[in-house]
Structures are given as C-alpha cells and as structure tokens.
C-alpha positions in Angstrom: -117.3 -57.0 45.9 -120.9 -55.6 45.7 -122.7 -58.2 48.0 -120.2 -57.6 50.8 -120.5 -53.9 50.4 -124.3 -54.0 50.5 -124.2 -56.2 53.6 -121.9 -53.7 55.4 -124.2 -50.8 54.6 -127.3 -52.6 55.9 -125.6 -53.5 59.2 -124.6 -49.9 59.7 -128.1 -48.6 59.1 -130.7 -50.4 61.4 -133.6 -48.4 60.0 -133.2 -50.2 56.7 -133.2 -53.8 58.0 -136.1 -55.6 56.3 -138.8 -57.0 58.6 -139.0 -60.3 56.8 -136.4 -63.0 56.4 -134.5 -63.1 53.1 -136.0 -65.3 50.5 -134.8 -68.9 50.6 -133.4 -68.7 47.1 -130.9 -66.1 48.3 -129.6 -68.4 51.0 -129.1 -71.1 48.4 -127.2 -68.7 46.2 -124.9 -67.8 49.1 -124.2 -71.4 49.9 -123.7 -72.2 46.2 -121.2 -69.3 46.0 -119.3 -70.5 49.0 -119.1 -74.0 47.5 -117.9 -72.6 44.2 -115.3 -70.5 45.9 -114.2 -73.4 48.0 -113.9 -75.6 45.0 -111.9 -73.0 43.1 -109.6 -72.6 46.1 -109.0 -76.4 46.2 -108.4 -76.5 42.5 -106.0 -73.6 42.7 -104.2 -75.1 45.6 -103.9 -78.4 43.8 -102.6 -76.7 40.7 -100.0 -74.8 42.8 -98.9 -78.1 44.4 -98.7 -79.8 41.1 -96.9 -76.9 39.5 -94.4 -76.8 42.4 -93.8 -80.6 42.2 -93.4 -80.5 38.5 -91.0 -77.5 38.5 -88.9 -78.2 41.7 -85.3 -78.8 40.6 -84.5 -80.2 44.0 -81.1 -78.4 44.0 -80.7 -78.3 47.8 -81.3 -82.1 48.0 -78.9 -82.7 45.1 -76.1 -80.6 46.8 -76.8 -82.4 50.1 -76.5 -85.8 48.4 -73.3 -84.8 46.7 -71.8 -83.6 50.0 -72.5 -87.0 51.5 -70.8 -88.9 48.6 -67.3 -90.2 49.3 -66.2 -89.5 45.7 -67.4 -88.9 42.2 -65.9 -90.2 39.0 -66.6 -87.9 36.0 -65.9 -89.4 32.6 -65.7 -86.7 29.9 -66.4 -87.5 26.3 -65.0 -84.8 24.1 -67.2 -84.6 21.0 -65.2 -82.2 18.8 -61.9 -83.1 17.2 -60.5 -79.7 18.1 -60.9 -80.7 21.8 -59.0 -84.0 21.6 -55.7 -84.4 23.3 -53.0 -86.9 22.1 -55.6 -88.3 19.8 -57.8 -89.1 22.8 -61.5 -88.1 23.2 -62.0 -89.2 26.8 -60.7 -88.0 30.1 -61.5 -88.9 33.7 -61.7 -86.6 36.7 -62.2 -87.4 40.3 -64.1 -85.2 42.7 -63.9 -85.7 46.5 -66.5 -83.7 48.5 -65.5 -82.4 51.9 -67.3 -80.6 54.7 -69.1 -77.5 53.6 -68.5 -74.2 55.3 -71.0 -72.0 57.2 -72.1 -70.4 53.9 -73.5 -73.7 52.7 -70.9 -73.8 49.9 -70.4 -77.2 48.1 -66.7 -77.8 49.0 -64.6 -80.5 47.4 -61.1 -81.4 46.1 -60.6 -82.7 42.5 -57.9 -84.2 40.3 -57.6 -85.1 36.6 -54.6 -86.8 35.0 -54.0 -86.6 31.2 -51.7 -89.0 29.3 -49.9 -87.1 26.6 -47.6 -89.9 25.5 -44.1 -89.0 26.8 -45.5 -86.8 29.5 -48.3 -86.9 32.0 -50.2 -83.7 33.2 -52.0 -83.8 36.5 -54.5 -81.0 37.3 -55.3 -80.7 41.0 -57.8 -78.6 43.0 -57.2 -78.9 46.7 -58.3 -76.6 49.5 -59.7 -74.3 46.9 -56.4 -73.8 45.0 -55.6 -75.2 41.6 -52.2 -76.2 40.1 -50.7 -78.5 37.4 -47.7 -80.8 37.5 -46.0 -82.5 34.6 -44.0 -85.8 34.7 -41.8 -87.5 32.1 -42.7 -91.1 31.7 -39.8 -93.5 32.0 -41.5 -96.9 31.8 -44.7 -98.5 30.5 -46.0 -98.4 34.1 -48.6 -95.5 34.3 -47.6 -94.8 37.9 -43.8 -95.0 37.4 -42.8 -91.6 36.3 -39.6 -89.5 36.6 -39.4 -86.6 39.0 -42.4 -84.4 38.8 -42.0 -80.9 37.7 -42.5 -77.9 40.1 -46.3 -77.3 40.4 -47.6 -74.4 38.3 -50.5 -72.5 39.9 -53.6 -72.1 37.7 -56.0 -69.3 37.7 -59.7 -70.3 38.4 -60.5 -69.9 34.7 -57.9 -72.5 33.7 -59.3 -75.3 35.9 -62.3 -77.4 35.0 -65.0 -75.3 36.8 -66.2 -77.8 39.3 -66.9 -74.8 41.6 -69.8 -73.8 39.3 -71.8 -76.9 40.1 -73.9 -75.5 42.9 -75.0 -72.3 41.3 -75.8 -74.1 38.0 -78.0 -76.6 39.9 -79.8 -73.8 41.8 -80.7 -72.1 38.5 -81.7 -75.3 36.7 -85.1 -75.7 34.9 -87.0 -78.9 35.0 -87.8 -80.3 31.5 -89.4 -83.4 30.1 -87.2 -84.1 27.1 -84.1 -82.9 25.3 -83.6 -82.9 21.5 -80.0 -83.5 20.5 -79.1 -82.4 17.0 -76.8 -84.8 15.1 -73.7 -83.7 13.3 -75.2 -84.5 9.9 -77.8 -81.7 10.6 -80.5 -83.8 9.0 -81.6 -85.7 12.1 -81.9 -85.5 15.8 -82.1 -87.7 18.9 -84.7 -87.2 21.6 -84.0 -88.2 25.2 -86.9 -88.3 27.7 -87.4 -88.7 31.4 -89.4 -91.9 30.8 -86.8 -93.7 28.8 -83.4 -92.1 29.5 -83.7 -90.8 33.1 -86.2 -93.4 34.6 -87.8 -92.2 37.8 -85.6 -89.2 37.8 -85.7 -85.6 36.6 -84.2 -83.9 33.6 -82.7 -80.5 34.3 -81.7 -77.8 31.8 -78.8 -75.7 33.2 -76.1 -73.3 32.2 -72.6 -74.4 33.1 -69.6 -72.3 32.4 -71.6 -70.2 29.9 -72.9 -73.2 27.9 -76.1 -75.2 27.9 -76.3 -78.7 29.4 -79.0 -81.2 30.4 -78.6 -83.2 33.6 -80.2 -86.5 34.6 -80.9 -86.5 38.4 -82.1 -89.8 39.7 -84.8 -90.4 42.3 -82.2 -90.4 45.1 -80.9 -87.0 43.9 -77.7 -88.5 42.5 -76.7 -87.0 39.2 -76.2 -89.7 36.5 -75.1 -87.9 33.4 -74.6 -84.4 31.9 -75.0 -83.8 28.2 -73.8 -80.8 26.3 -73.2 -79.7 22.7 -69.5 -80.3 22.8 -68.9 -82.6 25.8 -70.9 -85.3 27.6 -70.1 -86.4 31.2 -71.0 -89.7 32.8 -71.2 -89.4 36.6 -70.5 -92.3 39.0 -70.4 -92.4 42.8 -67.4 -94.1 44.3 -66.2 -95.2 47.7 -62.9 -93.8 48.9 -61.2 -97.2 48.5 -62.1 -97.2 44.8 -60.0 -94.1 44.0 -56.7 -94.5 42.1 -53.6 -93.8 44.1 -53.0 -90.4 42.6 -56.5 -89.2 43.6 -56.6 -90.7 47.1 -53.7 -88.8 48.5 -53.5 -85.2 47.2 -50.4 -83.1 47.9 -51.8 -80.2 49.8 -48.4 -78.5 50.4 -48.0 -77.8 46.6 -51.1 -75.6 46.6 -50.1 -73.2 49.4 -48.7 -70.5 47.1 -51.7 -70.6 44.7 -54.6 -68.1 44.5 -57.8 -69.6 45.9 -60.6 -70.4 43.5 -63.5 -68.2 44.2 -66.6 -70.4 44.6 -69.8 -69.6 42.8 -72.5 -69.6 45.4 -76.2 -70.0 44.6 -77.5 -66.8 42.9 -80.2 -64.7 44.3 -83.5 -65.6 42.7 -84.4 -63.2 39.9 -88.0 -62.4 39.2 -89.4 -64.2 36.2 -91.6 -62.5 33.7 -95.4 -63.2 33.9 -95.1 -64.5 30.3 -92.5 -67.2 31.3 -94.5 -68.0 34.5 -97.7 -68.3 32.5 -96.0 -70.5 29.9 -94.7 -72.9 32.6 -98.1 -73.1 34.3 -99.9 -73.9 31.0 -97.3 -76.5 30.0 -97.4 -78.2 33.4 -101.2 -78.2 33.9 -101.9 -79.2 30.3 -99.3 -81.9 30.2 -97.4 -80.4 27.3 -93.8 -81.5 27.3 -91.2 -79.0 28.4 -88.3 -79.3 25.9 -84.7 -78.2 25.6 -82.5 -78.4 22.6 -78.7 -78.9 22.2 -77.0 -78.1 18.9 -74.7 -80.4 17.0 -71.0 -80.4 18.0 -69.9 -79.4 14.4 -71.1 -76.8 11.9 -71.6 -76.7 8.2 -71.2 -73.8 5.9 -74.1 -71.4 5.4 -72.5 -69.4 2.5 -71.2 -70.4 -0.9 -67.8 -72.1 -0.5 -64.7 -70.2 -1.5 -61.0 -70.9 -2.0 -59.2 -70.0 1.3 -55.9 -68.2 1.9 -54.3 -68.1 5.4 -51.8 -65.3 6.0 -49.5 -65.7 9.1 -47.8 -63.0 11.2 -44.5 -62.1 12.7 -41.5 -64.5 13.2 -41.7 -66.9 10.3 -38.1 -67.2 9.1 -38.5 -69.1 5.8 -40.0 -67.9 2.5 -41.6 -70.8 0.8 -44.3 -71.5 -1.8 -47.9 -71.8 -0.9 -48.7 -75.0 0.9 -51.8 -77.1 1.8 -51.1 -77.0 5.5 -49.0 -75.1 8.0 -49.3 -77.0 11.3 -46.6 -75.1 13.2 -48.6 -71.9 12.8 -52.2 -72.8 12.3 -52.5 -76.3 13.8 -55.3 -78.4 12.3 -57.5 -75.5 11.3 -57.7 -76.9 7.8 -59.8 -79.8 9.2 -62.3 -77.2 10.6 -62.9 -75.0 7.6 -66.3 -76.1 6.0 -66.6 -73.0 3.9 -63.3 -73.6 2.1 -63.4 -75.1 -1.4 -59.6 -75.3 -1.3 -57.0 -74.2 1.2 -53.6 -72.6 0.8 -51.2 -71.2 3.4 -48.6 -68.5 2.9 -44.9 -68.7 4.0 -43.5 -65.2 4.0 -40.2 -64.0 5.5 -41.6 -62.0 8.5 -38.3 -61.7 10.3 -36.3 -59.5 7.9 -39.2 -57.6 6.2 -41.4 -54.9 7.8 -45.1 -55.2 7.2 -44.8 -52.0 5.2 -42.3 -53.7 2.8 -43.3 -53.3 -0.8 -42.0 -56.8 -1.5 -44.0 -58.4 1.3 -47.2 -56.7 0.3 -46.7 -57.6 -3.4 -46.1 -61.2 -2.3 -49.4 -61.2 -0.5 -51.2 -59.7 -3.5 -49.7 -62.3 -5.8 -50.8 -65.1 -3.5 -54.3 -63.8 -3.1 -54.8 -63.1 -6.8 -53.6 -66.6 -7.6 -55.7 -68.4 -5.1 -58.8 -66.4 -6.0 -58.3 -67.1 -9.7 -58.3 -63.3 -10.4 -54.7 -63.1 -11.6 -55.7 -63.8 -15.2 -58.5 -61.3 -15.2 -57.4 -58.6 -17.7 -60.3 -56.2 -16.8 -59.4 -55.8 -13.1 -55.8 -57.3 -12.9 -55.1 -56.2 -9.4 -58.5 -56.9 -7.8 -58.8 -60.1 -5.7 -61.8 -62.2 -6.6 -63.8 -64.7 -4.6 -61.7 -65.6 -1.6 -62.1 -66.5 2.1 -59.1 -64.6 3.6 -57.9 -65.5 7.1 -55.1 -63.3 8.6 -53.4 -63.6 12.0 -51.4 -61.0 13.9 -49.0 -59.0 11.6 -50.7 -60.7 8.7 -53.6 -58.3 9.1 -51.2 -55.4 8.6 -49.7 -56.9 5.5 -53.1 -57.3 4.0 -54.3 -53.9 5.0 -51.0 -52.2 4.0 -51.2 -53.8 0.5 -54.7 -52.5 -0.1 -54.0 -49.1 1.4 -51.1 -48.6 -1.0 -53.1 -49.8 -4.0 -50.9 -52.9 -4.7 -54.1 -54.8 -4.9 -57.8 -54.4 -4.0 -60.3 -56.6 -2.3 -63.5 -57.2 -4.3 -66.9 -57.5 -2.7 -66.5 -61.3 -3.1 -63.8 -61.4 -0.4 -64.7 -62.7 3.0 -62.1 -61.6 5.5 -61.6 -63.1 9.0 -59.2 -60.9 11.0 -57.6 -62.5 14.0 -55.5 -60.8 16.8 -54.7 -57.8 14.6 -52.1 -55.4 16.1 -53.5 -52.3 14.4 -51.9 -50.0 16.9 -48.8 -52.1 17.1 -47.7 -53.9 20.2 -45.9 -52.9 23.4 -44.5 -56.4 23.4 -42.4 -55.4 20.3 -40.9 -52.6 22.3 -40.3 -55.0 25.2 -38.5 -57.4 23.0 -36.2 -54.7 21.6 -35.3 -53.7 25.2 -34.6 -57.3 26.1 -32.4 -57.7 23.1 -30.4 -54.6 23.9 -30.1 -55.2 27.7 -27.3 -57.6 28.5 -28.5 -58.0 32.2 -32.1 -58.7 31.5 -31.3 -60.3 28.2 -29.2 -62.9 29.9 -32.4 -64.4 31.2 -34.9 -63.8 28.3 -33.1 -63.2 25.1 -32.2 -66.8 24.5 -35.8 -67.8 23.6 -36.1 -64.6 21.5 -32.9 -65.6 19.6 -34.4 -69.0 18.9 -37.5 -67.2 17.5 -35.1 -65.0 15.4 -36.4 -61.9 17.2 -33.0 -61.0 18.7 -31.4 -58.9 17.4 -34.5 -57.0 16.5 -35.1 -57.1 12.7 -37.1 -55.0 10.4 -40.3 -56.9 11.0 -40.2 -56.5 14.8 -39.2 -52.8 14.5 -42.2 -52.1 12.3 -44.5 -53.4 15.0 -43.6 -51.0 17.8 -46.5 -49.5 19.7 -48.3 -46.6 18.0 -47.5 -44.0 20.5 -43.7 -44.7 20.2 -43.7 -44.4 16.4 -43.0 -41.5 14.0 -45.9 -39.5 12.5 -45.3 -41.4 9.2 -45.6 -44.8 10.8 -48.7 -43.7 12.7 -50.3 -42.6 9.4 -49.5 -46.1 8.1 -51.3 -47.7 11.1 -54.3 -45.3 10.6 -54.5 -46.3 6.9 -54.4 -50.0 7.8 -57.2 -49.5 10.4 -59.3 -47.8 7.7 -58.9 -50.8 5.3 -59.8 -53.3 8.0 -62.8 -51.3 9.0 -64.0 -51.2 5.4 -63.4 -54.8 4.4 -63.2 -57.2 7.3 -66.2 -59.5 7.7 -65.6 -60.9 11.2 -62.9 -60.5 13.9 -61.5 -62.3 16.8 -59.5 -60.9 19.7 -58.0 -62.5 22.8 -58.1 -61.1 26.3 -56.1 -63.6 28.4 -52.3 -64.1 28.1 -52.5 -67.5 29.6 -55.3 -68.7 27.3 -55.8 -72.4 26.8 -53.7 -74.7 28.9 -50.7 -75.3 26.7 -46.9 -75.2 27.2 -47.0 -71.8 25.6 -49.4 -70.4 28.3 -46.8 -69.4 30.9 -44.5 -67.4 28.6 -47.4 -65.6 26.9 -48.7 -64.7 30.4 -45.3 -63.4 31.5 -44.8 -61.3 28.3 -48.2 -59.8 28.8 -47.4 -58.7 32.3 -43.9 -57.4 31.4 -45.3 -55.4 28.4 -47.7 -53.3 30.6 -50.5 -53.3 28.0 -53.3 -50.9 28.4 -56.1 -53.2 29.6 -57.0 -56.7 28.5 -54.6 -58.4 26.1 -53.7 -61.8 24.6 -50.1 -61.6 25.9 -48.7 -59.8 22.8 -51.5 -57.6 21.5 -53.8 -55.4 23.6 -57.5 -55.4 23.1 -57.5 -51.7 22.2 -55.0 -52.5 19.4 -56.9 -55.5 18.2 -60.1 -53.5 17.9 -58.5 -50.2 16.7 -60.7 -48.5 14.2 -63.8 -50.7 14.8 -64.4 -50.6 18.6 -66.2 -53.4 20.5 -69.5 -53.3 18.6 -70.8 -56.8 17.7 -68.2 -58.5 19.9 -69.3 -61.2 22.3 -68.0 -64.1 24.3 -69.8 -67.0 22.8 -69.2 -69.1 19.7 -72.4 -67.7 18.2 -71.1 -64.1 18.6 -70.6 -62.1 15.4 -67.1 -61.0 16.5 -65.4 -63.1 19.1 -64.0 -61.8 22.3 -62.3 -64.8 23.7 -60.3 -65.6 26.9 -57.4 -66.9 24.8 -53.8 -65.8 24.1 -52.2 -64.7 20.8 -51.1 -68.1 19.7 -54.6 -69.5 20.4 -56.0 -66.9 18.1 -54.2 -68.7 15.2 -56.5 -71.7 16.0 -53.2 -73.7 16.6 -54.2 -75.2 20.0 -57.8 -76.2 19.2 -60.6 -75.5 21.6 -60.9 -75.4 25.4 -63.0 -78.1 27.0 -65.3 -75.7 28.8 -66.4 -72.1 28.5 -68.1 -70.5 25.5 -65.4 -67.9 25.3 -62.5 -70.5 25.0 -63.3 -72.1 21.7 -61.7 -70.2 18.8 -61.8 -73.2 16.3 -65.5 -73.7 16.9 -66.2 -70.0 16.4 -64.2 -70.1 13.2 -65.9 -73.3 12.0 -69.4 -71.9 12.7 -68.8 -68.2 11.8 -69.9 -68.3 8.2 
C-alpha cells in the first residue's frame, strides 16, 4: 500500500516533484513488481480453475442427462440379512423420467415389484403419488396373477425415496477414492476413480440420511451407487425394454393418494474456511480425497453375556424358556453379537396384569436362571451378568419386579428397553371401548378377539393410560419409571404407526389414529409414554444414536420385521446389533 500512497501524495503537491528523473533501478523494480503480481494472478486464476474443475460435482448436467433418459433400471443388492425379503437379497426398480416442471424439479414415475412367493407386491409412484397393490399368484407365470387388491396409498416415507435424487446430487462432494470396510472388520476394499469409475467422477453424497458413493461417468450418466447396507447398479433403458408392468402404469389408482413432496436442490450453505482450505490443499497438492463406508454388520464391543428377551402384552400361552420366539421377535437371535446364549420368555400376558406377583416372580426366576445367579447364596435375588431385552409391557414387568423387591438388577445387567409404555397406553382404553361397544365392535372386535384382547382381561386393564388410572396405579407407573431411569442402558422408541412396509402397517396406523395419542406414537404407545421418566436426551434418528428414535411402529420395535431398505431411522435390527 505504501508506494501507491506516496505516489498520490506527490501528485497532489507539485512543489515536491523532484527535478530529476527517478533512478533507473526504481523503474526496473516497478516492472519487476508488475511481473510478479501478474504471475501471481495467473497462478491464482489457474489454481481457482483447477480447484473448480476438480470439485465440480456436475449435478445440473447429471440431472439434465437423467431427464433425457427414457428409463432407468435400478438393481438393489441388500447387504444385510435383516433386509432380505422371501430369502431374496436383490430387487429391481424401474424409473421413468418425465418432463420437469417450471421449478426445474427432476420429475419421474417409478415402479418396483417384489415376489413374496404366494403373493406379489407392486409399489408404484405415478404423477407424484405412491401406492401398493398385492396379487395372489395362481400359476407359475409371473404375469398371470389373480385379481389385484385395492391399491393402498403410501406416505412419502414408505416409498423408496427416488424424489431425493436431485437434492442429494446437488450437495454431493467430489472424491478420488472410497474405502469399503468388510464385514470381518479386519480388512477393507478400496475403489478409485482410475480403476472403478474410469473417466468418470466419484461423488460422496447423503441419501435418505445415509452415506453413499456414486460413480458418474464422463457422459454424466450414473453407473452405480454404493452404501453401507445397499448397493445399486444403474442401467439406462429404452422404453421398449421395460417389462409390461412398468411400461403402462395405472394412473387412475393414484388419484386419492397424497402427493409426494419433492426435495428440491437445497440452498448453498457457507462452508467453513477450514473445510475450504482443506479442499484447496488436497486438490492442489494432489492428495487423494477419500470417503469411507462402514461394514454392513457389527460385532460386539463389550464382553458377551447370556441374553434374556421379555415380551409384552397378548401372549396367551405360558411355556418354558425357549431358544427362539419368531412370532414375537422374528430373527433377532441371528443379529445379537453380544449374546453368549439366548433365551426367550413365554408368559401369560392375557390374564395377568403387569403388577401380578406371579408374573413378576416368573420374570425374576427366568432372569436369575439365565444369568446364573439363582445358585448364589450371598445375593439370592440379585440378577447377575445378563443382557436383558424387554419389549412393550415386558418393560413394566421388569420394572415392577425390581420396584417391589422381588429381585434386583446388579451392575452387570445390560438392559435394552424397547417401546416401553411407562405411562400406559390410550390404545388399551380404546380396545376396552371397542370390546364394550356392540356397534363399533361389530367392525373391530373380531381381530381383538383373535388376539385374546376381547373381552378385556387383567393384562389389558393394567395398561390403561396413566391419566385414567387410580392414584395407586399411577404410583406403580411412577415406580416403574424410576427403575427404568436408574437401570436401563439403552432405549428405542417408535414414532410412526405405519412403520416398515408390512401387512401389520395399516392396522397399527389405524389404531394410532383412533387412540388420539398425544403427539408422535408407534400406533400403540405414544412417545411421551415411551420416554416417561427419562426424556429425549441422547435420542437420535440414526443407527449410531445412543438411544434410537425410529420411524417404526410398535411391532417393528420388537425387531420382528427386520430393517427398512432405506433411511437411517428405519433400521431397528441394525441399531440393536450395533448398540453394544
């Protein structure tokens, strides 16, 4: 700044202009300075151009190329056993781009058909509305099915989130390689642009809350997408190559469904100078920009323990401990790396209240036996080393037994509390009214009778919502909350009555709406009841969260239906597998 300032002062004061020409060396210095500045500007401009070229994710060009494609075939490889359907780990979806609107939205229709053996489910997205139809297969011909069921509308969260493609691409980061951790946790596979995405670009992006890496070729046509739990191969097709069920979608079936809200490109958020500087250094120095994807499965980080699973309401049979209980817990025993052994309870939870002395004693006997503490003469009623998993009313049975000193939990007990109704459930009150109401019961009490919930037994009556109970019953709820708050290690709560796409989703959704829960709920239990006494601290919506806040229903919280294909908040089995 000083030479320019001096020059300005001289020009504004003629009396100080020197009578002789400046020395020749000064002119050379000025020219040298100009050359240096020019060179620096050229270097800086070159660096900016190189940086832009190396970091441009070409999202607009990719979206434009996709919009001009007749159709896309997406082949999904499901990497976790808890995501498989009908023993299959592969599914195929077809995406048909259509003219975008004035907002520049990437518009498309999509369809995916799943073979479930005796039935076929077809998920369709057309004109921005999503629905599912089910068909009974009558012959060995895949396209020869019986009459198709009435379409059931899907909420946006229940359909594969094709509509997130555009915003995910816009926010993508260019990388040079991705390191894929293998399931054995002792090795990894590295994919690079040079060998696995030749002449293309690797992009790290977030899709439905999970990390993926996309290979975009030199023509801006995506080739593959790799994630922790699912890989997707992407293939461009002509319209004539589409299967019959994908080439002529039934638009009339979607009219009554709620439109899927598209996810438009997000506004650019300012990056920190640290992140910007890191990218500049990596690009200009040639250092590889790297992303990592974790293994699809988890191991155990703690010492393994014997495991005991305690079910909830509506089990009619009292049986000895068993090694599996598929009707309640599904295949969770295959996803329990921290269990040295596994046992499942079978209590009568139709005719016994959770406050029943017998039921609580039965739990204590089972827990003491499985933990190996029953023979301990020093502390005969203290449960030893155990991984305890309780679902629904099972949480109240455990808490009630401890609160009434029938047995105690030692510091060696690890307790996973799932879908705990620690303020009761308004659905229990609803079921009672349905059982007692002949008019409404004519429609709904048949399934409740099949579940042995009509007429309302002692177990259901003990689960009525907190505010409708006596002072004595409320005190019992309060005591149960105190035990859970003191002893539970980790918790999971559901917030979506529909949950995962299963045959149980519609009734749970309906029950949740009829129950008029206070706020989010899993269909049967409200979030405020599930978190009673502990609040929402340490809850989060990813499988890495300490406590899991998941968009699943009450049955999904028992890990019975496995994991959703997408969404970090729809994978209860993975959360359980990786929690400890």
